[in-house]
C-alpha positions in Angstrom: 55.0 218.3 55.1 55.1 217.2 51.5 51.9 217.0 49.5 52.8 213.5 48.6 53.1 212.5 52.3 50.3 210.9 54.4 48.6 213.7 56.2 48.4 211.6 59.4 51.9 210.0 59.7 53.9 212.4 57.4 55.6 209.5 55.6 55.3 209.0 51.8 55.9 205.4 50.7 55.5 202.4 53.1 55.8 198.8 51.8 54.3 195.7 53.2 56.4 192.6 54.1 56.1 190.2 51.2 54.1 187.1 52.1 56.3 183.9 52.2 56.3 181.7 49.1 56.9 177.9 49.4 58.0 175.4 46.7 55.2 173.0 46.1 57.3 169.8 45.7 59.9 170.3 48.4 58.1 172.8 50.7 61.2 175.0 51.1 60.7 178.7 51.4 61.7 180.6 48.2 64.2 183.2 49.3 63.8 186.9 48.7 65.1 188.0 45.2 65.5 184.3 44.1 64.1 183.1 40.8 61.2 180.6 40.7 58.6 179.1 38.4 54.8 179.3 38.9 51.5 178.2 37.3 47.9 178.5 38.3 46.0 180.9 40.5 44.5 181.3 43.9 44.4 178.3 46.2 45.7 175.8 43.6 48.7 177.9 42.4 51.9 175.9 42.3 55.5 177.3 42.9 58.7 175.6 42.0 62.2 176.5 43.3 65.0 176.3 40.7 66.5 173.0 42.1 63.1 171.3 41.9 62.5 172.7 38.4 65.9 171.5 37.2 65.6 168.1 38.9 62.8 167.2 36.5 65.0 166.7 33.4 62.2 166.4 30.9 59.7 168.9 29.6 57.2 168.2 32.4 57.0 168.1 36.2 54.7 165.8 38.1 52.9 167.3 41.1 50.4 165.3 43.2 49.9 162.9 40.3 49.3 165.7 37.8 51.7 166.3 34.9 52.4 169.9 34.2 54.3 171.1 31.1 57.2 173.4 31.8 56.4 175.5 28.8 53.2 176.6 30.6 55.1 177.9 33.6 56.0 181.5 34.2 59.5 182.4 35.5 59.5 185.1 38.1 61.7 186.8 40.6 60.7 186.9 44.3 61.1 190.6 44.5 57.5 191.9 44.4 56.8 194.8 46.7 53.3 196.0 47.6 52.9 199.6 48.8 50.5 200.4 51.5 47.2 201.5 50.1 46.0 205.2 50.1 42.6 206.8 50.6 41.5 210.4 49.8 39.2 212.4 52.1 36.1 213.5 50.2 36.0 216.8 52.2 39.6 218.2 52.3 40.9 215.9 49.5 44.0 215.1 51.5 45.6 211.6 51.0 46.3 209.2 53.9 47.5 205.7 54.3 44.4 203.4 54.8 46.2 201.9 57.8 46.8 205.3 59.5 43.2 206.2 58.9 41.9 202.8 60.1 40.0 202.7 56.8 38.1 199.5 56.1 38.6 198.8 52.4 36.0 195.9 52.6 33.3 198.4 53.3 34.3 200.8 50.5 31.3 199.7 48.4 33.2 199.4 45.1 35.0 202.8 45.8 31.7 204.7 46.1 31.5 205.0 49.9 32.0 208.6 51.2 35.1 209.0 53.4 35.8 211.7 55.9 39.4 211.8 57.3 40.0 212.0 61.1 41.0 215.7 60.9 37.8 216.7 59.1 35.7 214.5 61.4 37.1 216.2 64.5 36.4 219.7 63.0 32.8 218.7 62.1 32.2 217.4 65.6 33.7 220.5 67.2 31.7 222.9 65.0 28.5 221.0 65.6 28.1 219.8 62.0 28.2 216.2 63.0 27.2 214.2 66.1 30.0 211.9 67.3 29.5 208.3 66.5 28.7 206.2 69.6 31.2 203.4 70.5 28.5 200.9 69.8 28.4 201.9 66.1 31.2 199.5 65.3 31.0 195.9 66.5 34.1 195.1 68.6 35.6 192.2 70.5 33.0 192.4 73.3 30.2 191.9 70.7 31.6 188.5 69.7 29.6 185.7 71.2 30.5 184.7 74.7 30.9 181.1 75.7 31.2 179.2 79.0 34.9 178.8 78.2 35.5 182.5 77.4 33.5 183.5 80.5 35.5 181.1 82.7 38.9 182.4 81.5 37.8 186.0 81.6 36.3 186.0 85.1 39.3 184.1 86.5 41.8 186.4 84.7 40.1 189.6 86.0 40.1 188.2 89.6 43.8 187.3 89.4 44.6 190.8 87.9 42.8 192.5 90.7 44.7 190.5 93.3 48.0 191.2 91.4 47.4 194.9 91.3 46.6 194.9 95.1 49.8 193.0 95.8 51.8 195.5 93.6 50.3 198.5 95.3 51.0 197.1 98.8 54.6 196.2 97.8 55.2 199.8 96.5 53.4 201.4 99.5 50.8 203.0 97.2 47.0 203.0 96.9 45.3 200.6 94.4 44.4 203.4 92.0 48.0 204.8 92.1 49.5 201.8 90.3 48.7 201.0 86.6 46.6 198.0 85.9 45.7 196.0 82.8 42.5 197.3 81.4 40.0 196.8 78.5 40.8 193.1 78.1 38.5 190.8 76.2 38.8 187.0 75.9 36.7 185.2 73.2 36.5 181.8 71.6 36.2 182.6 67.9 36.0 179.0 66.5 34.8 175.8 68.1 34.2 173.0 65.5 34.1 169.2 65.4 36.8 167.6 63.3 38.2 164.2 62.5 41.9 163.3 62.4 42.8 160.5 60.0 45.5 158.1 61.2 48.4 158.1 58.7 48.4 154.9 56.5 51.9 153.5 57.2 51.4 153.7 61.0 47.9 152.3 60.7 49.2 149.3 58.7 51.4 148.2 61.7 48.5 148.1 64.1 45.7 147.0 61.7 45.3 143.7 63.6 45.1 145.4 67.0 41.8 147.2 66.3 43.6 150.6 66.3 41.3 153.5 65.4 41.4 154.7 61.8 40.4 158.2 62.9 39.9 160.3 66.0 37.1 162.8 66.5 38.0 166.0 68.3 36.9 169.6 69.0 39.1 172.3 67.6 39.0 175.6 69.4 40.6 179.1 68.9 40.9 181.5 71.8 41.9 185.1 71.3 42.8 188.0 73.7 42.1 191.6 72.7 43.1 194.8 74.5 41.9 198.3 73.7 45.1 200.3 73.1 44.8 204.1 72.4 41.1 203.6 71.7 41.5 200.7 69.3 41.1 197.0 70.0 44.3 195.0 69.3 44.6 191.2 69.1 47.5 190.3 71.3 47.4 186.6 71.9 45.9 183.5 70.3 45.9 179.7 70.8 44.6 176.7 69.0 43.6 173.7 71.0 42.4 170.2 70.2 40.0 168.4 72.7 39.7 164.6 72.5 36.7 163.8 74.7 35.5 160.8 76.7 33.9 159.3 73.6 37.3 159.1 71.9 39.2 155.8 72.0 42.5 155.3 73.7 45.2 156.5 73.4 43.5 159.9 72.9 40.7 159.3 75.5 40.1 162.5 77.5 43.2 164.3 76.3 43.8 167.9 75.2 46.6 169.1 72.9 47.8 172.7 73.0 48.7 172.8 69.3 49.7 176.4 68.6 50.2 179.6 70.7 51.3 183.0 69.6 51.4 186.6 70.8 52.6 190.1 69.9 54.4 192.4 72.2 52.0 195.4 72.6 50.4 194.6 75.9 49.7 197.6 78.2 51.0 198.5 80.8 54.6 197.4 80.5 55.2 196.8 84.2 56.4 193.9 86.3 54.6 192.0 89.0 55.8 191.6 92.5 57.5 188.3 91.6 59.5 190.1 88.8 57.8 188.7 85.7 56.3 190.9 83.1 52.6 191.6 83.6 52.1 190.5 80.0 53.5 187.0 80.9 51.3 186.9 84.0 48.2 187.5 81.8 49.1 184.9 79.2 49.9 182.4 81.9 46.6 183.0 83.6 44.7 182.4 80.3 46.4 179.0 80.0 45.9 178.1 83.6 42.2 179.1 83.3 41.9 176.9 80.2 43.6 173.9 82.1 41.2 174.5 85.0 38.2 174.5 82.6 39.5 171.2 81.0 39.9 169.6 84.4 36.4 170.6 85.5 35.1 169.1 82.3 36.7 165.7 83.0 39.8 165.8 80.7 42.8 163.9 82.2 45.9 165.3 80.5 47.2 168.1 78.3 50.1 167.7 75.9 52.4 170.6 75.0 55.1 170.6 72.4 57.4 173.5 73.2 58.6 174.2 69.7 59.4 177.8 68.6 58.7 178.7 65.0 61.5 178.9 62.4 63.1 182.3 62.1 60.9 184.4 59.8 57.9 182.1 60.2 54.7 182.8 62.1 52.2 180.4 63.9 49.0 182.5 64.1 49.6 186.3 64.0 51.3 187.3 60.8 54.6 189.3 60.8 55.8 190.0 64.3 57.6 193.2 65.5 61.3 193.2 64.9 61.9 194.0 68.6 60.2 190.7 69.5 62.8 187.9 69.4 61.8 184.3 68.7 62.5 182.4 71.9 64.8 179.4 71.8 63.3 176.1 72.8 64.8 176.1 76.3 63.4 179.6 77.0 60.0 178.6 75.6 60.0 175.4 77.6 60.8 177.2 80.8 58.0 179.7 80.0 55.5 176.8 79.9 57.0 175.1 83.0 56.7 178.3 85.0 53.0 178.5 84.1 52.5 174.8 85.0 54.2 175.2 88.4 51.7 177.9 89.2 48.9 175.6 88.1 50.3 172.8 90.3 50.2 175.2 93.3 46.4 175.6 92.7 46.1 171.7 92.4 45.0 172.0 88.8 48.0 170.1 87.6 48.6 166.8 89.5 51.9 165.8 87.9 54.4 166.8 85.1 56.3 164.4 83.0 57.3 164.1 79.3 56.4 162.0 76.3 59.6 160.0 76.5 59.6 159.2 80.2 55.9 158.3 80.2 55.7 156.1 77.1 59.2 155.0 76.0 60.7 153.5 79.2 59.5 151.3 81.9 60.7 152.7 85.2 60.4 151.1 88.6 57.1 149.2 88.9 55.5 150.4 85.7 54.1 147.4 83.8 52.7 149.2 80.8 53.6 147.8 77.4 56.1 149.9 75.4 54.4 150.3 72.1 53.6 153.2 69.7 49.9 152.3 70.0 49.9 153.9 73.4 51.3 157.3 72.2 48.6 160.1 72.0 48.0 160.8 68.3 47.4 164.6 67.7 46.9 166.6 64.5 50.2 168.4 63.6 52.2 166.9 66.4 55.9 166.0 65.9 55.9 162.2 66.3 53.1 161.1 64.0 54.8 162.8 61.0 58.2 161.6 62.0 56.9 158.0 62.5 55.5 158.0 59.0 58.9 158.9 57.6 60.7 156.4 59.8 58.3 153.5 58.8 59.0 154.4 55.1 62.7 154.4 55.8 62.6 151.0 57.6 60.6 149.5 54.7 63.1 150.8 52.2 66.0 149.2 54.3 64.0 146.0 54.5 63.4 146.0 50.7 67.1 146.8 50.1 68.2 143.8 52.2 65.8 141.5 50.3 67.2 142.6 47.0 70.8 142.4 48.1 71.1 139.5 50.4 74.9 139.4 50.1 75.1 143.0 51.4 75.8 143.9 55.0 72.9 142.7 57.2 71.7 144.9 60.0 71.4 143.3 63.4 67.9 141.8 63.7 65.6 142.2 66.7 65.9 139.2 69.0 63.2 137.4 71.0 64.8 138.6 74.2 64.7 142.2 73.0 61.0 141.8 72.1 60.1 140.2 75.4 62.1 142.8 77.4 60.0 145.6 75.8 56.8 143.9 76.9 56.1 142.3 73.5 54.5 138.8 73.6 53.6 138.8 69.9 56.6 138.0 67.8 55.1 138.7 64.4 56.5 141.1 61.8 54.3 143.9 62.9 55.5 143.5 66.5 59.1 143.9 65.5 58.1 146.9 63.3 56.5 148.5 66.3 59.6 147.9 68.4 62.0 149.2 65.8 59.7 152.3 65.3 59.7 152.9 69.1 63.5 152.5 69.1 64.1 155.0 66.3 61.5 157.5 67.7 63.1 157.1 71.1 66.5 157.9 69.7 65.2 161.0 68.1 63.0 162.3 70.9 65.3 161.4 73.9 67.8 164.4 73.4 64.9 166.8 73.4 62.5 164.9 75.6 61.9 167.9 77.9 60.3 169.8 75.0 57.4 167.2 74.8 55.5 168.1 78.0 52.9 165.8 79.5 50.6 167.5 82.0 48.5 165.2 84.2 45.3 166.8 85.4 44.3 163.5 87.1 46.5 160.9 88.9 48.1 158.1 86.8 48.2 154.4 87.8 51.8 153.4 88.5 51.4 150.0 86.9 49.3 150.6 83.7 49.9 154.4 83.5 46.2 155.0 82.7 44.9 158.3 84.1 42.2 157.5 86.7 38.7 159.1 86.6 36.4 157.0 88.7 36.2 154.5 91.6 39.1 154.4 94.1 42.8 154.9 93.6 44.9 152.8 96.0 47.7 154.8 97.5 50.9 153.8 99.3 51.4 156.2 102.2 55.1 155.3 102.5 56.1 155.7 98.9 55.7 159.0 97.1 53.6 158.8 93.9 52.8 155.1 94.1 49.1 154.6 93.4 47.0 151.9 91.5 43.7 151.9 89.7 41.1 149.4 90.8 41.9 146.9 88.1 45.7 146.9 88.9 45.0 146.8 92.6 42.9 143.6 92.1 45.7 142.1 90.1 48.3 143.1 92.8 46.3 141.3 95.5 46.5 138.1 93.5 50.3 138.1 93.2 52.7 136.3 95.5 54.2 138.3 98.3 57.6 138.7 96.7 56.0 140.3 93.6 53.9 142.8 95.5 54.7 146.4 96.2 57.5 147.2 96.9 59.2 144.6 94.7 62.4 143.1 96.0 61.8 144.2 99.5 60.9 142.0 102.5 58.4 144.3 104.1 55.3 145.0 102.0 53.4 148.2 102.1 49.7 148.5 102.7 47.6 150.4 100.1 44.7 152.6 101.2 41.7 153.6 99.1 41.1 157.2 98.1 37.8 157.9 96.3 38.1 159.8 93.0 35.6 162.6 93.0 34.6 165.6 91.0 35.4 164.0 87.6 32.3 164.1 85.3 31.2 160.9 83.6 31.8 162.5 80.2 33.4 165.6 78.8 30.3 166.9 77.0 30.8 170.4 75.7 27.9 172.7 76.7 29.1 175.4 74.4 27.6 175.7 71.0 29.5 175.2 67.7 31.1 178.4 66.5 32.1 178.2 62.8 34.5 180.6 61.2 36.1 179.8 57.8 38.9 182.3 58.7 39.9 180.5 61.8 39.0 176.9 60.7 42.8 176.1 60.7 45.8 178.0 61.7 46.9 178.0 58.1 43.6 179.4 56.9 43.9 182.4 59.2 47.5 182.9 58.4 46.7 182.8 54.7 43.9 185.4 55.2 46.3 187.7 56.9 49.1 187.2 54.4 46.8 187.6 51.4 45.4 190.9 52.8 48.6 192.2 54.4 47.1 192.1 57.9 50.5 192.5 59.6 51.4 192.9 63.3 55.0 194.2 62.9 54.0 197.8 64.1 51.3 198.9 66.5 49.6 201.0 63.8 49.4 197.9 61.6 48.4 195.7 64.5 45.5 198.1 65.2 44.3 198.0 61.5 44.8 194.2 61.2 42.8 193.6 64.4 40.1 195.9 63.2 39.9 193.8 60.0 39.9 190.5 61.9 37.0 191.7 63.9 35.2 192.9 60.7 35.6 189.4 59.2 34.4 187.7 62.4 31.3 189.9 62.6 30.7 189.7 58.8 31.1 186.1 57.6 31.0 185.9 53.8 27.4 186.2 52.6 25.8 182.9 51.3 26.4 182.4 47.6 22.7 182.1 46.8 19.8 184.1 48.1 16.7 182.2 49.3 13.9 181.5 46.7 10.2 181.9 47.3 8.4 178.6 47.1 5.2 180.3 45.7 6.4 182.7 43.1 10.0 181.3 42.7 11.5 184.8 42.9 14.6 185.6 45.0 13.9 186.8 48.6 16.1 189.7 49.7 17.6 189.5 53.2 15.0 190.3 55.9 12.1 190.4 53.3 10.6 186.9 53.8 9.0 184.2 56.0 10.3 180.8 56.8 8.5 177.6 57.9 9.6 176.4 61.4 8.7 172.8 60.5 9.6 172.2 56.8 13.4 172.2 56.2 13.3 174.3 53.0 10.0 176.3 52.8 10.3 180.1 52.3 7.8 182.7 51.2 8.5 186.3 50.1 6.7 189.3 51.8 4.5 189.8 48.7 3.1 186.2 48.6 2.7 186.2 52.4 0.6 189.4 52.4 -1.7 187.9 49.7 -3.0 185.1 52.0 -1.3 185.7 55.4 0.4 182.4 55.2 -2.8 180.3 55.4 -1.8 178.5 52.2 0.8 176.5 54.2 -0.1 174.1 57.0 2.6 175.2 59.4 3.5 178.4 61.2 5.7 180.9 59.2 8.2 183.2 61.0 9.7 186.5 59.6 13.3 186.4 58.4 15.6 188.4 60.6 17.0 191.6 59.0 20.7 192.1 58.4 21.2 195.2 60.5 22.9 195.5 63.9 19.9 194.1 65.7 20.4 190.8 63.8 24.0 190.4 65.3 22.7 188.0 67.9 22.7 184.4 68.7 19.6 183.6 66.5 21.0 185.4 63.5 24.4 183.7 63.8 22.6 180.3 64.1 20.6 181.1 61.0 23.8 181.9 59.0 25.2 178.5 60.1 22.0 176.8 59.0 22.0 178.6 55.7 25.6 177.7 55.1 24.9 174.0 55.8 22.0 174.1 53.4 24.3 175.6 50.7 26.9 172.9 51.2 24.2 170.1 51.0 23.0 171.8 47.8 26.5 171.9 46.4 26.8 168.1 46.9 23.3 167.4 45.4 23.9 169.6 42.3 27.2 167.9 41.6 25.5 164.5 41.4 22.1 165.5 40.0 21.6 164.7 36.3 17.9 165.8 36.0 17.2 168.9 33.9 13.8 169.3 35.7 15.1 168.8 39.3 12.6 170.1 41.9 15.3 170.6 44.6 15.2 174.4 45.3 18.1 176.2 43.8 19.6 173.1 42.1 19.5 174.7 38.6 21.0 177.9 40.0 24.0 176.0 41.3 24.4 174.1 38.1 24.4 177.4 36.3 27.2 178.6 38.6 29.1 175.4 37.8 28.8 176.2 34.1 29.7 179.9 34.7 32.9 178.7 36.5 33.9 176.7 33.5 33.4 179.5 31.0 34.3 182.7 33.0 37.3 184.5 31.7 37.5 186.9 34.7 37.8 184.3 37.5 37.7 184.8 41.3 41.4 185.9 41.3 40.5 188.8 39.1 37.4 189.8 41.0 34.4 188.0 39.5 31.8 188.1 42.3 30.0 184.9 41.2 33.3 183.0 41.0 34.3 184.4 44.4 31.1 183.2 46.1 31.4 179.8 44.5 35.1 179.5 45.3 34.3 180.3 49.0 31.7 177.5 49.2 34.0 175.0 47.5 36.8 175.7 50.0 34.5 175.3 53.0 33.1 172.0 51.5 36.6 170.7 50.7 37.8 171.3 54.3 35.0 169.1 55.7 34.6 166.5 52.9 35.8 163.0 53.7 34.6 161.3 50.4 37.7 160.3 48.3 35.5 160.1 45.2 33.6 163.4 45.7 31.9 164.8 42.6 31.9 168.4 43.7 34.1 170.5 41.3 37.7 171.1 42.4 37.0 169.2 45.7 39.9 166.8 45.2 42.3 169.5 44.1 41.4 171.7 47.1 41.7 168.7 49.5 45.1 167.9 48.1 46.1 171.6 48.4 45.1 171.7 52.0 46.8 168.4 52.8 50.0 169.6 51.1 50.0 172.9 53.0 49.5 171.1 56.3 52.2 168.5 55.5 54.7 171.2 54.5 54.0 173.2 57.6 54.5 170.1 59.8 57.6 169.1 57.9 59.1 172.6 58.4 58.3 172.4 62.1 60.0 169.0 62.4 63.0 170.4 60.3 63.3 173.3 62.8 63.5 170.8 65.6 66.2 168.8 63.9 68.2 171.9 63.0 67.9 173.1 66.6 69.2 169.7 67.8 72.1 169.9 65.3 73.1 173.3 66.7 72.9 172.0 70.2 75.1 169.1 69.4 77.6 171.5 67.7 77.6 173.8 70.7 78.3 170.8 73.1 81.1 169.6 70.8 82.6 173.1 70.6 82.7 173.6 74.4 84.2 170.2 75.2 
């Protein structure tokens, strides 16, 4: 073995996959080895592909309303290569890749931490020089907070795996312990936060007179699956979901959206079930079925799934997949979901399966629901809201073009008959815009309608299509799937005989009441809020992984990346400011002070508390928890959340405060950090710790801030950056769909 080789893997140089770079104006991915221009740093850095740079003929480029001089931009080639980092053992002085050694660079204490390589560690343990570290010394997946949801999925999954293993053993004529089973699995919810989805402006304009909601409140959740492989916990599976509860208005009332799902192919053991599917697939299916079961028990009525594979070379959640793992085509992905849903239907979790097009765009049989875009469920990052916004803009441009050029060819206008046929009674301009939008959306969605899966967890009324949650549903025993809600049943009884069910038949069918039970009055979530800046959005987690080279393309890297993800989850970034004593006004170190349980911002250091035993304050004072392992509990996590919220409130206050003698605790300290940020020559990108802390808080604030005129520094820039990232991601996803449809059409044309 060469002295320049890693003493653990015997390989010299290993390079990371370069993170993808996207052009700011057009959102296109800048190809490897292509030239591009760039300006700025960190979160607000801009990239320009050569076509966009050349398209701006002058000396400047306008981005998001800001004019940037071309002379300030740096021309670069997208050929940067980052080599895997090394670490040297302090005992034998051998060099190893940090990833091979499972070395945590974040704990390196500025390069001063002592490091013993695995070989020396084993020698020390065998010789009795060192006691082996207990498993509990490092916080793992099991130490992450449990929730009602994670317990529900886990318990159900373990029971199903036990049954599957028994079936496999019986099928093979072996004992239970003679067949391999999936072991050391942990399911955890790592983020559960309240969010608001703003309805896009052009779409909102069409329905402004119909009292359409301007925003939808929802709960965003992230569920991860870990498995211990060769002694190391590896993150194998993740999903992002959006829960729109009973308090949410229609059309999002009691709906769930499965927005992103991702996995890497390292699951153990690699065996097949009795039915022939991979055990890996069985486990992922059971996690989803467990989630749907949980949603149904909480009172949600439907789940929406867009079966859309990522573009080649792109990732949804876990960064950089193994080369052996092929990206599924949409038909394969769709069948994967449908196979899972058929299992859920057998357990009576799923009541019915349809798709977005059949449920909302056409009126079949005795359906009397109005065909309108106002009925379409509106989800964050879904295909149709973004596509609709583009289509409305296109329709408006066509309309403006006709007005300017009246002599030009006129497109066929929508007739009264067409409006009435689609259920429209209002013949205003907005009604025709709605109809034209539904027509264009329908044309686009129809060829790929099977990819937009609607899962009914409760029965739907045949007439109004509303999913029923209370009272009686009126069922026809002669016709399959004909049922009415109480409101439509009352309306049915008032109709003349010839218009009653079944229409156009002489003999009318009787309807029988079936009481709707076991659906809670509301969908209240009993789980607590779980905040994680790393998992706040899919893009935030992906950016964390890309920026730190947390890759999943090999098992050794997946182990190290998962270790780092767990480290970040257990060690959220420390608050930017320490607490200040209200008596002596000195900083209080972590675990060295007392807090009032009544006053929102009263803290005393140990020194001042010991002087008078806290009698100088009218309320009870409690000791601050320490920052050691014992503090990794529910109370400590809640305290960190409270501290973070205080910091964010302080940030807003300091940005508006003009008093030089402000009595608000820490206000002057924050203003000082604002000044530091303006004058600092090092900056966060070059490692300034003060700038890093401030930048972290600014990012968290910007993600939650809804004030368009916010005074917090860089808030508008960061919000625009986040909006652009999301918009570009959504656009690439829609572009992938359109490219897939183009390829399908070409294949059909070629075979005919």
